[in-house]
N, C-alpha and C positions, 0 to 999 in steps of 0.2 A: 739365477737358476733358470729363469724363463728363457735365457738366451739360447739354451740347448734344447729348445722345445721339440723340434722334429728333425730326426735324422733321415731325411727323405732322399738323399742322394743328389747328385748334380744335374741329372737329366730328367726332364719332365716326361711323364708317361701318361698317355691318354687312358681314361677309364671307359667302362662299358655303360650300358643303359641304366643299370642300377645306380651307379655313381652319379650319372646325369640326373636321375630321378631325385636323389637325395640333395644334390646341389640346387636344383630348381626349387625343391621344397623349402630349403633354407633361405633362398633369395626371396621367394614369395612371402614367407612368414615374416622376415625382418622388414620387408616393405610395408606390410599391413601394420606391424607394430610401430614403425616410424610414423605412418599416417596417423595412428591413434594418438601419438604424443603431440602432434601438431595442434597448436592453439591452446593447449592446456597450461603451459607455462605463462602465456600472455594473460590468461584469465586470472591466474594466481597473482601475477604482478599488478594487474589492474585492481586487485582487491584493496591495496593501500589507498588508492584514490577514492574508491567507493566508501571505505571505512571513514576516510577523512570527511567526505560529504555528510555522512550520517552523524558523525560526532559534532561537526560544526552546526548542522541543522538543529540538533538537540540543544546545543549550548545557546544558540541564538533565538530559537523559537519562543516568543513571548518575553524576551529579555530586551531591556533597553540598552544593555552593553553587550555588543556582539564582537567576537574575535574568532579567528581561525583556530579550530581544534584538530589535533592530530589523532590518528588511530591508536589503539592500545599497543604499546611497545611489545608486550608479550605475544599478542596475537600476530603482530607484524613479523616478529622473529620466527614464529612457528610457520607462518605462511611462506616466509623466505626460505626456510629450511626445506620445505616441501618443493618449492619452485626450483631450488638448486638440485634437489634429487631428481626432478623430472628432466632438467638439463643434462645431468650425467647419464640418465637413462637413454635420452635421445642420442647422446654421443656413443654410448655403449652399443646401442642398436645399430647405429651407422657403421661402427667398426665391425660388428658381426656381419652386417650386410656386405661390406667390402670383402670380408674373409670368405663368405659363401660365393660371392661373385668371382673372386680369384680362384677358388676351388673349382667352380664351374668352367672357368676359362681353361684351367689346366686339364680338367676331365675331358673337355671337348676338343682339346688340342688347339684352342684359339690363342694360347700363350705358351711360350717356352719357359716362363718363369714359374717355379713352384710356389704354392700358396702359403708356405710356412711362415713367411714374414707377416702377412696379413692376419694369419691365425694367431700368431704371438701377440700382435697388437690388440686383437679382439679379446683375448684372454686377459691381458693387462687392463683393458678398458672395463670389462665386466667386473673384474676383481676390485678395481678402484671404486666403481659405482657401489658395490656391496659394502666395502669397507667404510665409505662415507655414511651410508645408512646405518651402519653399526654404531656410529658415534652420535646419532640423533637420539635425543631423549623423547620417549613416547609419552602418551597421555598419563601413564602411571608413574612416569619419572624413572623408569627402568630401562637401561640400555639393552638393546637386542643384539645378540652375537651374529655377525654375518659370516659368510664363507671366507676364511682368511686366505691371504696370498699363499702361505705355505701349503695349505691343503690343495689349492688349485695346482700349484707347481708340482706337488707330489702326484696328483692324478696324471699330469702330463708326463712326468718322469716314468710312471708305470706304463703309459702308452708307448713311450719310446722304447723301453725294454721289450715289451711285447711285440713291437714292430719289427724286431729282428727276425721274427718268425711269420710276419704278415706283410701284405702288400702295402706300398706307400699310400694307396688310396684309403685303405682301412685305418692307417695311422692318422691321416688327415681327418677322416670322419670321426674318429674317437676324440681327437683334439677339439674339433668343432662342437662335438657333443658336450665336452667339458665346459667350453665357453657358453654354450646354451644353458647348461645347468647353472653356471654362475649367474647369468642374467635372470633366470627364473627364480632362483633363491633371493636375489636382490629385489626383484619385483614383489616377491611375497612380503619382504620387509617394508617396501614402500607402500604396499596395500595396507599394512597395519598402521603406518603413519597417517595415511589418508583417513582411515577409519577413525583414528583418534581425534582427527580435526574436523570431522564432518559437521558436528553441531556448530562449531565456530564458523565454518564456511557457509553453511546454509543460513545461519542467523544473520551474517553480514549481508547476504544477498536479499533476504527477506526485508531486513531493516532498510536497506538502500531503496528497494522498490517502493516500500511503504512511505518513506520520507519523500521520495520524488512525487508520489501521488498526493500526499498531504500538502506539499508545497505547490501543487498545481502545475508541475513541470512536465508531467507525463499524462497521457490520456487514460482515464479509467475505461473508456470504451475500447481503447487499444488492448488493454489487458484482458478484456472480456471477449474480444473478437475470436481468438482461437477456439474458445469454448463454444461460442455461438456457431462457428463454422462446423465444428464436430457434431453439434446437435442439429445442424441444418436449418437454423432459424436466423432471420435478420435482426440486427440490433436496431433499437429505436433511434431515430435521427437525433434525438436530444439525450442520448445515453450519457454523455459526459456531464450534462447539466444535472441529470438525475443523481449521478454518483456524487457530484459536488454538493448537492443540496440535502441528500438523504444519508444520515449517519448509518442506518442499517445497510443501505446499498454499498456504502464505502467499506464498512466492516466485512461485508460479504465478499467484496472484491479483494480485500486484503487477505481473507481466508483462502480464497482461490489462489492468490499469488503464493502464499506459504505452501500450499499443497503442491503447486507446480514446481517451486524451487526444491522442495524435498524430493520430488520425483526425479528431478535432474541430478541431484546429488546421488540418489540411489542408482541411477543409470551409470554414473561414473564409477561407482563401486562395482557394478556388474561388469563394466569394461575392464577394470583391473583384473577381476577373476577370469574373464574370458581370455585376456592376454596371457595370464599365467597358464591357463589350460592349453592354449595354442603352443606354448613352449614345451609343456609336458608331452604333447603329441609329437612335436618335432624331435624330442629326445627319443621317443619310441621309434621313430623312423630310423634314426641312427642305430638304435639297438638292434632293429631287425636286419639292417644292412650288415652290421658287424657280426651278427650271428649267421651270416651266409644266406639270408632269406631276401626275397624281393619285397621291399616295403609296401605296405598297404596305406595309401594316402587318404582313404575315405574319412577317417576320424580327424585327421589334420585339416582336410578341406572343410569339414563341418565346423571345426573350432574356429577357423578363419572366417567363415561365413557368419558365425555367431558374433565374432568381434566386430566385423564390418557393419553388421546390423545395428550394433549399439554405438557406432561411431558418432563423435561430436559433430552435429550438422554445421557448426560455425567454423570448423577447421578447414573447409574447402571441399572440392569435388572428391568423392570417394574413389579410391583406386581398387577396382574389382580385380582380384588376382587369384581367385580360387579356381580349382579344377583345370580350366583350359588355358589359363594365362601362365604357361610355363616358359615362355620365351623371353620374359622381361625381368 
């Protein structure tokens, strides 16, 4: 059914400034979303190694018989499911970025090829992402219903019929909006999956940091340094020795580590919600264009700024694409 996605004709037709505005908005949004996904999968995959260290440390600490212990198979499977979902999200975002880029090339006359093939692939990718999440069991053990392939195809079929009375650019915009909606609804499901696993994920990180500290493999002063820097006070030269010798100091450091890890998990939750909000605003841009109005990008720019502000600092240099970066 998706094979007949767009009846756009054989000849490419350049669009006007409104179409270019929408194409740029889609390219910018998907670039920021792609950046946000960078590094997240690696952190989830590294969770197995972290959990294995914690399990082995606990099994061996104070024991005369020491052997390698593996992480919980249940938690390992849950983390793998989420990591797989993030991979599919990255692929879906990449496909949607290619679709918006192809649309922009057609709009600006930089390509004679219509964008319909790239848009078809984007819809297929976003639907696949959503359907995969629909099969994941959440914390309650209840499956969540995702946007089905039949519904997405039905949306596009209605777009094609309506397109008999509308320009090819509006048809493409409506199809891109359908793919964006698929992505947003799937991301809402992934957000629920992450929320269900937050306690497992934060506990793993807290236990790993605590075990490394107790084993003397990391510096207590190193954990304290960010706080000392924020307070504008220097650490004592023998801070590591104090932490090692003082049970109260070590417990206080562990409390700080727990608070810090929980704050990081909370920031990831906020990133999920900021990404969903950016997609909602992109859908509104399409709705305005399809209604014959010039889109107002101010809300989308603000949503993208909010998402970039929460970006994972370990993922690499930020890609600043709001407002003025419409050419990339």
